[in-house]
C-alpha positions as CSV (number, residue, x, y, z in Angstrom):
1,M,0.0,0.0,0.0
2,A,1.3,3.4,-0.9
3,T,1.9,6.1,1.7
4,K,-0.6,8.9,1.8
5,R,0.8,12.4,1.1
6,T,-0.6,15.3,3.0
7,T,0.0,18.9,2.2
8,T,0.1,21.6,4.8
9,K,-1.8,24.8,4.5
10,P,0.2,28.1,4.7
11,P,-0.4,29.9,7.9
12,K,-3.0,32.7,7.7
13,S,-1.5,36.2,8.0
14,P,-2.7,38.0,11.2
15,V,-5.2,40.9,10.8
16,P,-3.4,44.2,11.3
17,A,-4.5,45.9,14.5
18,Q,-6.3,49.3,14.3
19,P,-3.9,52.0,15.4
20,T,-5.0,53.8,18.6
21,E,-5.1,57.5,18.9
22,C,-2.4,59.5,20.7
23,Q,-3.4,60.6,24.2
24,P,-1.9,64.1,24.5
25,C,-3.4,65.4,21.2
26,G,-6.5,63.2,21.0
27,G,-5.6,61.9,17.5
28,T,-5.4,65.4,15.9
29,G,-1.6,65.8,15.8
30,N,-1.9,69.3,17.3
31,V,-1.6,70.5,20.9
32,A,-2.3,73.9,22.4
33,V,0.9,75.8,23.3
34,T,0.6,78.8,25.7
35,V,2.0,82.0,24.3
36,R,3.8,84.2,26.8
37,V,4.8,87.8,26.4
38,G,6.4,90.6,28.4
39,R,9.2,90.8,30.9
40,K,7.2,88.9,33.5
41,R,6.3,86.3,30.9
42,R,2.5,86.5,31.4
43,P,0.3,84.1,29.3
44,V,-1.8,85.9,26.7
45,G,-3.3,83.1,24.6
46,Q,-2.7,79.8,23.0
47,Q,-1.6,78.6,19.5
48,D,-1.5,75.2,17.8
49,G,1.8,73.3,18.0
50,L,3.0,69.9,16.7
51,C,2.4,67.0,19.1
52,L,5.9,65.8,20.2
53,N,4.5,62.4,21.2
54,C,3.3,61.2,17.8
55,L,5.0,63.9,15.7
56,G,1.8,65.0,14.1
57,T,0.5,61.6,12.9
58,G,-2.2,61.3,15.5
59,T,-1.5,57.6,16.2
60,D,0.0,56.2,19.4
61,P,3.7,55.3,18.8
62,E,3.5,52.6,21.4
63,S,0.9,50.5,19.5
């Protein structure tokens, strides 16, 4: 009696995980930076700045 040949199926590729949003910027890539003026450096307002955690991508770099 002849031996039975079996073939193995290739492993399925894992489904890529959804990237989570960055905590400091909330997924927008921008954070509010306080603007200071004068000799006493008093705060007068805020402007948008680049998120240094995700570098503007909005996704969590840890995931």
